[in-house]
A tleap script that builds the chain and sets N, CA, C and O, in Angstrom:
source leaprc.protein.ff14SB
mol = sequence {
  NMET LEU HIE CYS ALA ALA VAL SER ASP LEU
  VAL LEU VAL SER LEU GLN VAL PRO ASP VAL
  GLU GLN SER ARG GLY PHE TRP ARG ASP VAL
  ILE GLY LEU PRO GLU LYS ARG ALA SER LYS
  THR TRP VAL GLU LEU GLU LEU LEU PRO GLY
  VAL HIE LEU ALA LEU HIE PRO VAL TYR HIE
  ALA PRO ALA LEU GLU ARG ARG GLY TYR ASP
  ARG GLY GLY PRO VAL LEU ALA ILE ARG VAL
  GLN SER LEU ASP GLN MET GLY GLU LEU VAL
  GLU ARG HIE GLY ALA ARG PRO LEU GLY ALA
  PRO GLN GLU ILE PRO GLY GLY ARG SER ARG
  ASP PHE VAL ASP PRO ASP GLY TYR VAL PHE
  GLU LEU VAL GLU LEU ARG CALA
}
set mol.1.N position { -26.825 8.814 -92.110 }
set mol.1.CA position { -27.057 10.193 -90.754 }
set mol.1.C position { -28.561 9.582 -89.956 }
set mol.1.O position { -29.665 10.125 -89.966 }
set mol.2.N position { -28.219 8.473 -89.387 }
set mol.2.CA position { -29.892 7.971 -88.052 }
set mol.2.C position { -30.224 9.456 -87.661 }
set mol.2.O position { -29.419 10.387 -87.670 }
set mol.3.N position { -31.854 9.527 -87.236 }
set mol.3.CA position { -33.038 9.798 -86.727 }
set mol.3.C position { -33.531 9.286 -85.948 }
set mol.3.O position { -34.360 8.383 -86.063 }
set mol.4.N position { -32.933 9.975 -84.572 }
set mol.4.CA position { -34.675 9.090 -83.931 }
set mol.4.C position { -35.462 10.612 -83.267 }
set mol.4.O position { -35.528 11.821 -83.491 }
set mol.5.N position { -35.845 9.810 -82.544 }
set mol.5.CA position { -36.976 10.981 -81.299 }
set mol.5.C position { -36.796 10.872 -80.334 }
set mol.5.O position { -36.404 9.858 -79.757 }
set mol.6.N position { -37.100 12.160 -79.792 }
set mol.6.CA position { -34.827 12.267 -78.366 }
set mol.6.C position { -35.955 11.675 -77.300 }
set mol.6.O position { -37.097 11.233 -77.423 }
set mol.7.N position { -35.161 11.868 -76.331 }
set mol.7.CA position { -35.926 10.871 -75.416 }
set mol.7.C position { -36.582 12.500 -74.521 }
set mol.7.O position { -35.988 13.573 -74.624 }
set mol.8.N position { -38.258 12.259 -73.460 }
set mol.8.CA position { -38.853 13.222 -73.724 }
set mol.8.C position { -38.825 13.588 -72.356 }
set mol.8.O position { -38.897 14.707 -71.848 }
set mol.9.N position { -38.629 11.713 -71.491 }
set mol.9.CA position { -39.846 11.459 -69.926 }
set mol.9.C position { -38.848 10.212 -69.283 }
set mol.9.O position { -38.570 9.178 -69.889 }
set mol.10.N position { -38.425 10.541 -68.034 }
set mol.10.CA position { -38.377 10.139 -67.028 }
set mol.10.C position { -39.338 9.255 -66.695 }
set mol.10.O position { -40.006 9.656 -65.742 }
set mol.11.N position { -39.719 8.020 -67.193 }
set mol.11.CA position { -40.451 6.955 -65.738 }
set mol.11.C position { -40.622 5.837 -65.238 }
set mol.11.O position { -41.559 5.050 -65.106 }
set mol.12.N position { -39.348 5.900 -64.925 }
set mol.12.CA position { -38.580 4.792 -63.995 }
set mol.12.C position { -37.900 4.360 -63.705 }
set mol.12.O position { -37.366 3.574 -64.487 }
set mol.13.N position { -37.387 4.506 -62.427 }
set mol.13.CA position { -36.836 3.726 -61.695 }
set mol.13.C position { -36.543 2.523 -61.315 }
set mol.13.O position { -37.619 2.106 -60.886 }
set mol.14.N position { -35.845 1.771 -61.207 }
set mol.14.CA position { -36.156 0.286 -60.627 }
set mol.14.C position { -35.046 0.229 -59.628 }
set mol.14.O position { -34.241 1.148 -59.472 }
set mol.15.N position { -35.040 -0.859 -58.979 }
set mol.15.CA position { -34.191 -1.149 -57.954 }
set mol.15.C position { -34.027 -2.587 -57.560 }
set mol.15.O position { -34.893 -2.853 -56.727 }
set mol.16.N position { -32.996 -3.991 -57.915 }
set mol.16.CA position { -33.186 -4.861 -57.361 }
set mol.16.C position { -33.239 -4.924 -55.550 }
set mol.16.O position { -32.749 -4.396 -54.552 }
set mol.17.N position { -33.861 -5.597 -55.828 }
set mol.17.CA position { -33.878 -6.185 -53.925 }
set mol.17.C position { -33.916 -7.514 -53.577 }
set mol.17.O position { -34.167 -8.495 -54.277 }
set mol.18.N position { -33.597 -7.414 -52.243 }
set mol.18.CA position { -33.061 -9.164 -52.259 }
set mol.18.C position { -35.246 -9.966 -51.447 }
set mol.18.O position { -35.726 -11.098 -51.391 }
set mol.19.N position { -35.814 -8.489 -51.019 }
set mol.19.CA position { -37.172 -9.229 -50.775 }
set mol.19.C position { -38.405 -8.289 -50.560 }
set mol.19.O position { -38.669 -8.047 -49.382 }
set mol.20.N position { -38.916 -7.924 -51.178 }
set mol.20.CA position { -39.792 -7.178 -52.674 }
set mol.20.C position { -40.481 -6.666 -51.393 }
set mol.20.O position { -40.256 -5.557 -50.910 }
set mol.21.N position { -41.233 -7.458 -50.950 }
set mol.21.CA position { -42.269 -7.013 -49.637 }
set mol.21.C position { -41.529 -6.307 -48.574 }
set mol.21.O position { -41.915 -5.300 -47.980 }
set mol.22.N position { -40.466 -6.921 -48.407 }
set mol.22.CA position { -39.802 -5.890 -47.812 }
set mol.22.C position { -39.650 -4.362 -47.863 }
set mol.22.O position { -39.747 -3.433 -47.062 }
set mol.23.N position { -39.355 -4.527 -49.220 }
set mol.23.CA position { -38.918 -3.368 -49.606 }
set mol.23.C position { -39.784 -2.709 -49.857 }
set mol.23.O position { -39.473 -1.616 -49.383 }
set mol.24.N position { -40.580 -2.639 -50.244 }
set mol.24.CA position { -42.467 -1.982 -50.091 }
set mol.24.C position { -42.561 -1.700 -49.555 }
set mol.24.O position { -42.774 -0.500 -49.724 }
set mol.25.N position { -42.590 -2.181 -47.966 }
set mol.25.CA position { -43.103 -1.374 -47.047 }
set mol.25.C position { -42.159 0.050 -46.489 }
set mol.25.O position { -42.575 1.201 -46.356 }
set mol.26.N position { -40.779 -0.479 -46.231 }
set mol.26.CA position { -40.228 1.066 -46.367 }
set mol.26.C position { -40.484 1.826 -47.501 }
set mol.26.O position { -41.379 2.569 -47.099 }
set mol.27.N position { -40.279 2.107 -48.622 }
set mol.27.CA position { -40.975 3.111 -49.766 }
set mol.27.C position { -42.720 3.319 -49.537 }
set mol.27.O position { -43.307 4.382 -49.737 }
set mol.28.N position { -43.375 2.015 -49.065 }
set mol.28.CA position { -44.594 2.942 -49.828 }
set mol.28.C position { -45.003 3.741 -47.353 }
set mol.28.O position { -45.195 4.773 -46.709 }
set mol.29.N position { -44.907 2.646 -47.227 }
set mol.29.CA position { -45.493 2.990 -45.895 }
set mol.29.C position { -44.166 3.746 -44.510 }
set mol.29.O position { -44.617 4.044 -43.404 }
set mol.30.N position { -42.834 3.924 -44.773 }
set mol.30.CA position { -42.540 4.607 -44.148 }
set mol.30.C position { -41.786 5.989 -44.917 }
set mol.30.O position { -41.358 6.966 -44.301 }
set mol.31.N position { -41.748 5.823 -46.231 }
set mol.31.CA position { -41.689 6.843 -46.836 }
set mol.31.C position { -42.386 8.077 -47.622 }
set mol.31.O position { -42.251 9.194 -48.122 }
set mol.32.N position { -43.326 6.874 -47.302 }
set mol.32.CA position { -45.278 7.295 -48.344 }
set mol.32.C position { -44.892 7.694 -49.859 }
set mol.32.O position { -45.320 8.709 -50.410 }
set mol.33.N position { -43.857 6.574 -50.573 }
set mol.33.CA position { -44.634 7.275 -52.356 }
set mol.33.C position { -45.896 5.300 -52.068 }
set mol.33.O position { -45.801 4.117 -51.742 }
set mol.34.N position { -47.244 6.777 -52.697 }
set mol.34.CA position { -48.170 5.859 -53.584 }
set mol.34.C position { -47.760 4.530 -54.162 }
set mol.34.O position { -46.757 4.313 -54.842 }
set mol.35.N position { -48.817 3.556 -53.737 }
set mol.35.CA position { -48.192 2.638 -55.114 }
set mol.35.C position { -49.077 2.514 -56.061 }
set mol.35.O position { -50.136 3.114 -56.249 }
set mol.36.N position { -48.682 1.886 -56.499 }
set mol.36.CA position { -49.752 1.929 -57.843 }
set mol.36.C position { -50.171 0.432 -58.858 }
set mol.36.O position { -51.102 0.113 -59.598 }
set mol.37.N position { -49.045 -0.123 -58.438 }
set mol.37.CA position { -49.365 -1.557 -59.005 }
set mol.37.C position { -47.990 -2.436 -58.069 }
set mol.37.O position { -46.917 -2.120 -57.555 }
set mol.38.N position { -48.862 -3.747 -58.257 }
set mol.38.CA position { -48.298 -4.856 -57.297 }
set mol.38.C position { -48.544 -6.447 -58.155 }
set mol.38.O position { -49.499 -6.906 -58.782 }
set mol.39.N position { -46.841 -7.102 -57.733 }
set mol.39.CA position { -47.031 -8.717 -57.513 }
set mol.39.C position { -46.489 -8.826 -56.887 }
set mol.39.O position { -45.711 -8.036 -56.350 }
set mol.40.N position { -46.803 -10.379 -56.632 }
set mol.40.CA position { -45.215 -11.083 -56.611 }
set mol.40.C position { -43.782 -10.877 -56.031 }
set mol.40.O position { -43.196 -11.056 -54.964 }
set mol.41.N position { -43.473 -10.330 -57.502 }
set mol.41.CA position { -42.257 -10.007 -58.338 }
set mol.41.C position { -41.305 -8.597 -58.699 }
set mol.41.O position { -40.145 -8.252 -58.922 }
set mol.42.N position { -42.975 -7.961 -58.557 }
set mol.42.CA position { -42.446 -6.199 -59.408 }
set mol.42.C position { -43.725 -5.424 -58.099 }
set mol.42.O position { -44.763 -5.888 -57.626 }
set mol.43.N position { -43.036 -4.148 -57.891 }
set mol.43.CA position { -44.005 -3.583 -57.420 }
set mol.43.C position { -43.987 -1.747 -57.387 }
set mol.43.O position { -43.242 -1.406 -56.468 }
set mol.44.N position { -44.346 -1.009 -57.823 }
set mol.44.CA position { -44.639 0.400 -58.970 }
set mol.44.C position { -45.003 0.939 -57.611 }
set mol.44.O position { -45.757 0.643 -56.684 }
set mol.45.N position { -44.351 1.623 -57.838 }
set mol.45.CA position { -44.471 3.251 -55.897 }
set mol.45.C position { -44.941 5.023 -57.015 }
set mol.45.O position { -44.710 5.809 -56.097 }
set mol.46.N position { -45.093 5.347 -57.432 }
set mol.46.CA position { -45.052 7.232 -57.704 }
set mol.46.C position { -44.262 8.244 -56.440 }
set mol.46.O position { -44.587 8.440 -55.268 }
set mol.47.N position { -43.043 8.787 -57.303 }
set mol.47.CA position { -42.478 8.750 -57.125 }
set mol.47.C position { -42.723 10.098 -57.368 }
set mol.47.O position { -42.402 10.950 -56.540 }
set mol.48.N position { -43.270 10.379 -58.440 }
set mol.48.CA position { -43.745 12.068 -58.684 }
set mol.48.C position { -45.345 11.365 -60.359 }
set mol.48.O position { -45.054 10.549 -61.234 }
set mol.49.N position { -46.492 11.911 -60.245 }
set mol.49.CA position { -47.236 11.479 -61.805 }
set mol.49.C position { -46.531 11.014 -63.431 }
set mol.49.O position { -46.623 11.715 -64.439 }
set mol.50.N position { -46.089 10.158 -63.380 }
set mol.50.CA position { -46.635 9.684 -64.356 }
set mol.50.C position { -45.000 9.214 -64.376 }
set mol.50.O position { -44.566 8.974 -65.502 }
set mol.51.N position { -43.811 9.018 -62.958 }
set mol.51.CA position { -42.691 8.889 -62.653 }
set mol.51.C position { -42.741 7.684 -61.377 }
set mol.51.O position { -43.132 7.791 -60.215 }
set mol.52.N position { -42.252 6.677 -62.020 }
set mol.52.CA position { -42.309 5.481 -61.249 }
set mol.52.C position { -41.359 4.667 -60.408 }
set mol.52.O position { -40.662 3.952 -61.128 }
set mol.53.N position { -41.031 4.506 -58.779 }
set mol.53.CA position { -40.309 3.210 -58.142 }
set mol.53.C position { -39.872 1.849 -58.530 }
set mol.53.O position { -40.094 0.989 -57.677 }
set mol.54.N position { -39.434 1.551 -59.368 }
set mol.54.CA position { -40.233 0.270 -59.442 }
set mol.54.C position { -38.438 -0.411 -58.107 }
set mol.54.O position { -37.300 0.004 -57.884 }
set mol.55.N position { -39.506 -1.839 -57.550 }
set mol.55.CA position { -39.362 -2.753 -56.592 }
set mol.55.C position { -38.603 -4.841 -57.196 }
set mol.55.O position { -39.125 -5.719 -56.508 }
set mol.56.N position { -37.857 -5.230 -57.986 }
set mol.56.CA position { -37.992 -6.450 -58.190 }
set mol.56.C position { -36.590 -7.201 -57.651 }
set mol.56.O position { -35.564 -6.526 -57.734 }
set mol.57.N position { -36.505 -8.344 -57.191 }
set mol.57.CA position { -35.317 -9.444 -57.262 }
set mol.57.C position { -34.803 -8.906 -57.690 }
set mol.57.O position { -34.994 -8.100 -58.600 }
set mol.58.N position { -33.579 -9.348 -56.873 }
set mol.58.CA position { -31.998 -9.117 -57.387 }
set mol.58.C position { -31.861 -10.578 -58.322 }
set mol.58.O position { -32.175 -11.729 -58.020 }
set mol.59.N position { -31.206 -9.971 -59.685 }
set mol.59.CA position { -30.865 -11.024 -60.591 }
set mol.59.C position { -29.695 -10.632 -61.295 }
set mol.59.O position { -29.585 -10.890 -62.493 }
set mol.60.N position { -28.456 -9.794 -60.408 }
set mol.60.CA position { -27.112 -9.768 -60.594 }
set mol.60.C position { -26.398 -9.238 -59.130 }
set mol.60.O position { -25.707 -8.298 -58.737 }
set mol.61.N position { -27.000 -10.407 -58.620 }
set mol.61.CA position { -26.307 -10.467 -57.350 }
set mol.61.C position { -24.997 -9.383 -56.821 }
set mol.61.O position { -24.713 -8.767 -55.793 }
set mol.62.N position { -24.255 -9.631 -58.585 }
set mol.62.CA position { -22.353 -9.135 -57.442 }
set mol.62.C position { -23.146 -7.251 -57.400 }
set mol.62.O position { -23.090 -6.471 -56.450 }
set mol.63.N position { -23.757 -7.035 -58.656 }
set mol.63.CA position { -24.166 -5.642 -58.377 }
set mol.63.C position { -24.741 -4.959 -56.830 }
set mol.63.O position { -25.013 -3.826 -56.434 }
set mol.64.N position { -24.744 -5.918 -56.421 }
set mol.64.CA position { -25.617 -5.973 -54.691 }
set mol.64.C position { -25.061 -5.841 -52.883 }
set mol.64.O position { -25.590 -5.667 -51.786 }
set mol.65.N position { -23.081 -6.144 -53.699 }
set mol.65.CA position { -21.547 -6.915 -52.912 }
set mol.65.C position { -21.961 -5.747 -51.902 }
set mol.65.O position { -22.019 -5.798 -50.673 }
set mol.66.N position { -22.245 -4.629 -52.807 }
set mol.66.CA position { -21.303 -3.718 -51.755 }
set mol.66.C position { -23.379 -1.958 -51.586 }
set mol.66.O position { -24.388 -1.787 -52.270 }
set mol.67.N position { -22.736 -1.196 -50.174 }
set mol.67.CA position { -23.279 -0.856 -49.753 }
set mol.67.C position { -23.533 0.766 -50.140 }
set mol.67.O position { -23.111 1.117 -51.242 }
set mol.68.N position { -24.140 1.684 -49.369 }
set mol.68.CA position { -24.187 2.985 -49.799 }
set mol.68.C position { -23.341 3.634 -50.407 }
set mol.68.O position { -23.371 3.037 -51.483 }
set mol.69.N position { -22.551 4.471 -50.535 }
set mol.69.CA position { -22.072 5.299 -51.512 }
set mol.69.C position { -20.833 4.272 -52.338 }
set mol.69.O position { -20.509 4.345 -53.523 }
set mol.70.N position { -20.445 3.593 -51.578 }
set mol.70.CA position { -19.746 2.159 -51.721 }
set mol.70.C position { -20.292 1.693 -53.954 }
set mol.70.O position { -19.756 1.618 -55.060 }
set mol.71.N position { -21.514 1.557 -53.347 }
set mol.71.CA position { -23.169 1.136 -54.037 }
set mol.71.C position { -22.144 1.705 -55.509 }
set mol.71.O position { -21.564 0.992 -56.328 }
set mol.72.N position { -22.189 2.773 -55.461 }
set mol.72.CA position { -22.101 3.930 -56.873 }
set mol.72.C position { -23.843 3.767 -57.288 }
set mol.72.O position { -24.784 3.306 -56.641 }
set mol.73.N position { -23.753 4.396 -58.719 }
set mol.73.CA position { -25.165 5.166 -59.612 }
set mol.73.C position { -25.769 5.267 -58.624 }
set mol.73.O position { -25.626 4.983 -57.435 }
set mol.74.N position { -27.100 6.105 -59.801 }
set mol.74.CA position { -27.536 7.418 -58.737 }
set mol.74.C position { -28.681 7.635 -57.707 }
set mol.74.O position { -29.356 6.605 -57.700 }
set mol.75.N position { -29.022 8.265 -57.105 }
set mol.75.CA position { -29.244 8.329 -54.952 }
set mol.75.C position { -30.361 9.755 -55.541 }
set mol.75.O position { -30.201 10.889 -55.991 }
set mol.76.N position { -31.416 8.913 -55.223 }
set mol.76.CA position { -32.742 9.303 -55.060 }
set mol.76.C position { -33.263 10.497 -53.608 }
set mol.76.O position { -33.428 10.399 -52.392 }
set mol.77.N position { -33.332 11.217 -54.316 }
set mol.77.CA position { -33.736 12.848 -53.543 }
set mol.77.C position { -35.373 12.424 -53.219 }
set mol.77.O position { -36.015 11.415 -53.513 }
set mol.78.N position { -35.617 13.256 -52.723 }
set mol.78.CA position { -36.832 12.637 -51.886 }
set mol.78.C position { -37.558 14.283 -50.694 }
set mol.78.O position { -37.280 14.321 -49.495 }
set mol.79.N position { -38.227 15.146 -51.217 }
set mol.79.CA position { -38.065 16.097 -50.590 }
set mol.79.C position { -39.082 15.961 -49.890 }
set mol.79.O position { -40.119 15.483 -50.351 }
set mol.80.N position { -38.897 16.556 -48.052 }
set mol.80.CA position { -39.420 16.342 -47.122 }
set mol.80.C position { -40.139 17.961 -46.813 }
set mol.80.O position { -39.868 19.011 -47.395 }
set mol.81.N position { -40.842 17.798 -46.021 }
set mol.81.CA position { -41.150 18.609 -45.133 }
set mol.81.C position { -40.438 18.733 -43.787 }
set mol.81.O position { -41.146 19.544 -43.189 }
set mol.82.N position { -39.451 18.393 -42.983 }
set mol.82.CA position { -38.963 17.948 -41.709 }
set mol.82.C position { -37.254 17.639 -41.701 }
set mol.82.O position { -36.860 17.993 -40.590 }
set mol.83.N position { -36.406 17.255 -42.301 }
set mol.83.CA position { -35.847 17.095 -42.409 }
set mol.83.C position { -35.360 16.105 -41.061 }
set mol.83.O position { -34.882 14.981 -41.212 }
set mol.84.N position { -35.587 16.769 -39.707 }
set mol.84.CA position { -34.996 15.407 -38.812 }
set mol.84.C position { -36.488 14.933 -38.859 }
set mol.84.O position { -36.774 13.742 -38.974 }
set mol.85.N position { -37.261 15.755 -38.780 }
set mol.85.CA position { -38.317 14.266 -38.284 }
set mol.85.C position { -38.529 13.663 -39.942 }
set mol.85.O position { -39.514 12.934 -40.057 }
set mol.86.N position { -38.219 13.750 -40.428 }
set mol.86.CA position { -38.789 12.288 -41.364 }
set mol.86.C position { -37.437 11.291 -41.607 }
set mol.86.O position { -37.478 10.161 -42.093 }
set mol.87.N position { -36.013 12.139 -41.059 }
set mol.87.CA position { -35.278 12.108 -40.656 }
set mol.87.C position { -35.287 9.911 -39.477 }
set mol.87.O position { -35.242 8.707 -39.730 }
set mol.88.N position { -35.405 11.132 -37.974 }
set mol.88.CA position { -35.972 9.599 -37.682 }
set mol.88.C position { -36.607 8.535 -37.216 }
set mol.88.O position { -36.444 7.499 -36.573 }
set mol.89.N position { -37.830 9.532 -38.093 }
set mol.89.CA position { -38.846 8.376 -38.881 }
set mol.89.C position { -37.849 6.729 -39.351 }
set mol.89.O position { -37.802 5.638 -38.784 }
set mol.90.N position { -37.112 7.301 -40.742 }
set mol.90.CA position { -36.113 6.092 -41.965 }
set mol.90.C position { -35.480 5.498 -40.788 }
set mol.90.O position { -35.823 4.374 -40.418 }
set mol.91.N position { -34.273 6.397 -39.959 }
set mol.91.CA position { -33.593 5.703 -39.067 }
set mol.91.C position { -34.852 4.617 -38.363 }
set mol.91.O position { -34.649 3.434 -38.633 }
set mol.92.N position { -35.682 4.803 -37.795 }
set mol.92.CA position { -35.897 3.599 -36.844 }
set mol.92.C position { -36.464 2.935 -38.020 }
set mol.92.O position { -35.397 2.357 -38.223 }
set mol.93.N position { -37.058 2.593 -38.784 }
set mol.93.CA position { -37.657 2.092 -39.426 }
set mol.93.C position { -36.319 0.611 -40.433 }
set mol.93.O position { -36.635 -0.256 -41.248 }
set mol.94.N position { -35.104 0.910 -39.926 }
set mol.94.CA position { -34.054 0.589 -40.153 }
set mol.94.C position { -33.224 1.060 -41.867 }
set mol.94.O position { -33.070 0.357 -42.865 }
set mol.95.N position { -32.793 2.669 -41.582 }
set mol.95.CA position { -32.320 3.613 -42.515 }
set mol.95.C position { -30.740 4.221 -41.844 }
set mol.95.O position { -30.473 5.068 -40.992 }
set mol.96.N position { -30.060 3.479 -42.551 }
set mol.96.CA position { -28.836 5.024 -41.376 }
set mol.96.C position { -28.320 5.657 -42.578 }
set mol.96.O position { -28.037 5.463 -43.760 }
set mol.97.N position { -28.360 6.818 -41.322 }
set mol.97.CA position { -27.373 8.070 -42.264 }
set mol.97.C position { -26.010 8.012 -42.213 }
set mol.97.O position { -25.330 7.468 -41.342 }
set mol.98.N position { -25.616 8.637 -43.253 }
set mol.98.CA position { -24.467 8.885 -43.980 }
set mol.98.C position { -23.618 9.446 -44.007 }
set mol.98.O position { -22.722 9.198 -44.813 }
set mol.99.N position { -23.531 10.760 -42.843 }
set mol.99.CA position { -23.550 12.000 -42.453 }
set mol.99.C position { -24.509 12.560 -41.626 }
set mol.99.O position { -25.594 12.045 -41.354 }
set mol.100.N position { -23.902 14.101 -41.055 }
set mol.100.CA position { -25.101 15.083 -40.984 }
set mol.100.C position { -25.762 15.646 -41.762 }
set mol.100.O position { -25.421 15.514 -42.938 }
set mol.101.N position { -26.614 16.249 -41.547 }
set mol.101.CA position { -27.296 17.004 -42.599 }
set mol.101.C position { -26.246 17.988 -42.671 }
set mol.101.O position { -25.224 18.153 -42.006 }
set mol.102.N position { -26.769 18.615 -43.672 }
set mol.102.CA position { -25.577 20.045 -44.416 }
set mol.102.C position { -27.004 21.028 -45.453 }
set mol.102.O position { -28.018 20.636 -46.031 }
set mol.103.N position { -26.380 22.382 -45.260 }
set mol.103.CA position { -26.526 23.255 -46.220 }
set mol.103.C position { -26.146 22.450 -47.803 }
set mol.103.O position { -25.219 21.644 -47.882 }
set mol.104.N position { -27.225 22.909 -49.284 }
set mol.104.CA position { -27.980 23.320 -49.177 }
set mol.104.C position { -28.383 24.718 -50.406 }
set mol.104.O position { -28.925 25.714 -49.925 }
set mol.105.N position { -28.205 24.704 -51.325 }
set mol.105.CA position { -28.865 25.575 -51.831 }
set mol.105.C position { -30.081 25.585 -51.498 }
set mol.105.O position { -30.876 24.670 -51.712 }
set mol.106.N position { -30.514 27.506 -50.481 }
set mol.106.CA position { -32.444 27.078 -50.897 }
set mol.106.C position { -32.742 26.072 -49.981 }
set mol.106.O position { -33.936 25.778 -50.046 }
set mol.107.N position { -31.833 25.128 -48.768 }
set mol.107.CA position { -32.026 24.144 -47.967 }
set mol.107.C position { -31.258 23.461 -46.890 }
set mol.107.O position { -30.234 23.979 -46.445 }
set mol.108.N position { -31.593 22.608 -46.561 }
set mol.108.CA position { -30.729 21.282 -45.680 }
set mol.108.C position { -31.488 19.808 -46.707 }
set mol.108.O position { -32.554 19.725 -47.316 }
set mol.109.N position { -30.450 18.909 -46.526 }
set mol.109.CA position { -30.465 17.656 -47.545 }
set mol.109.C position { -29.557 16.890 -46.454 }
set mol.109.O position { -28.831 17.493 -45.664 }
set mol.110.N position { -29.697 15.376 -46.512 }
set mol.110.CA position { -28.969 14.778 -45.210 }
set mol.110.C position { -29.146 12.838 -46.234 }
set mol.110.O position { -30.170 12.349 -46.712 }
set mol.111.N position { -28.565 12.598 -46.225 }
set mol.111.CA position { -28.073 10.996 -47.392 }
set mol.111.C position { -27.826 10.297 -45.902 }
set mol.111.O position { -27.164 10.613 -44.913 }
set mol.112.N position { -28.690 9.195 -46.246 }
set mol.112.CA position { -29.314 7.184 -46.173 }
set mol.112.C position { -28.976 6.464 -47.382 }
set mol.112.O position { -29.047 6.441 -48.611 }
set mol.113.N position { -28.375 5.618 -45.842 }
set mol.113.CA position { -28.793 4.042 -46.977 }
set mol.113.C position { -29.711 3.183 -46.087 }
set mol.113.O position { -29.490 2.691 -44.980 }
set mol.114.N position { -31.052 3.129 -47.055 }
set mol.114.CA position { -32.237 2.668 -47.071 }
set mol.114.C position { -31.383 0.765 -46.211 }
set mol.114.O position { -30.349 0.464 -45.616 }
set mol.115.N position { -32.722 -0.010 -46.723 }
set mol.115.CA position { -32.609 -1.299 -45.375 }
set mol.115.C position { -31.465 -1.894 -47.080 }
set mol.115.O position { -30.299 -2.263 -46.945 }
set mol.116.N position { -32.148 -1.837 -48.422 }
set mol.116.CA position { -31.565 -3.020 -48.953 }
set mol.116.C position { -29.715 -2.243 -49.305 }
set mol.116.O position { -28.994 -2.870 -50.081 }
set mol.117.N position { -29.134 -0.823 -48.607 }
set mol.117.CA position { -27.940 -0.774 -49.211 }
set mol.117.C position { -27.879 0.171 -50.586 }
set mol.117.O position { -26.917 0.286 -51.346 }
set mol.118.N position { -28.979 0.711 -50.670 }
set mol.118.CA position { -29.272 2.047 -51.115 }
set mol.118.C position { -28.934 3.217 -51.136 }
set mol.118.O position { -28.585 3.353 -49.963 }
set mol.119.N position { -28.798 4.050 -51.544 }
set mol.119.CA position { -28.492 6.019 -51.092 }
set mol.119.C position { -30.039 6.810 -51.441 }
set mol.119.O position { -30.801 6.655 -52.396 }
set mol.120.N position { -30.122 7.651 -50.310 }
set mol.120.CA position { -31.715 8.135 -51.176 }
set mol.120.C position { -31.226 9.147 -50.621 }
set mol.120.O position { -30.341 8.863 -49.814 }
set mol.121.N position { -31.496 10.450 -50.755 }
set mol.121.CA position { -31.335 11.370 -50.110 }
set mol.121.C position { -32.576 12.276 -49.561 }
set mol.121.O position { -33.434 12.643 -50.364 }
set mol.122.N position { -32.668 12.669 -48.038 }
set mol.122.CA position { -33.878 13.800 -47.630 }
set mol.122.C position { -33.565 15.284 -47.607 }
set mol.122.O position { -32.564 15.883 -47.213 }
set mol.123.N position { -34.728 15.720 -48.153 }
set mol.123.CA position { -34.148 17.284 -49.122 }
set mol.123.C position { -35.631 17.827 -48.318 }
set mol.123.O position { -36.841 17.618 -48.414 }
set mol.124.N position { -34.396 18.908 -47.219 }
set mol.124.CA position { -35.580 19.749 -46.763 }
set mol.124.C position { -35.172 21.327 -47.452 }
set mol.124.O position { -34.058 21.815 -47.263 }
set mol.125.N position { -36.145 21.962 -48.193 }
set mol.125.CA position { -36.208 23.198 -49.151 }
set mol.125.C position { -37.218 24.296 -48.303 }
set mol.125.O position { -38.358 24.249 -47.842 }
set mol.126.N position { -35.834 25.574 -48.392 }
set mol.126.CA position { -36.734 26.516 -47.446 }
set mol.126.C position { -38.304 27.222 -48.537 }
set mol.126.O position { -38.517 26.931 -49.714 }
set mol.127.N position { -39.067 28.059 -47.754 }
set mol.127.CA position { -40.102 28.483 -48.855 }
set mol.127.C position { -39.587 29.535 -49.664 }
set mol.127.O position { -40.265 29.996 -50.582 }
savepdb mol mol.pdb
quit
């Protein structure tokens, strides 16, 4: 029987993007994620202490042929103070809504597709 150490932490979510600088601007300047480190081909932004979103150039182009829900994969859910205000902000900066806001346990959420075609969700929780 093989024994290995248990998985202890999620530390990184990475996205392949066609333009690292453009994506950096969206996630850092519009969404508001703090930048932790960057080079021309790699940017890390902090989702939570010790959990980063990495942006890097496309290395497998067919993976990006589909956009939005058709792309599949995980969805980043980001808590916001005001779903309506943040929704308007991301739309002004190239995100597209994928439906109307919906009621969820404890609040509301709305899905968007970012300028690179990835789905993300804004979540407003009640106090």
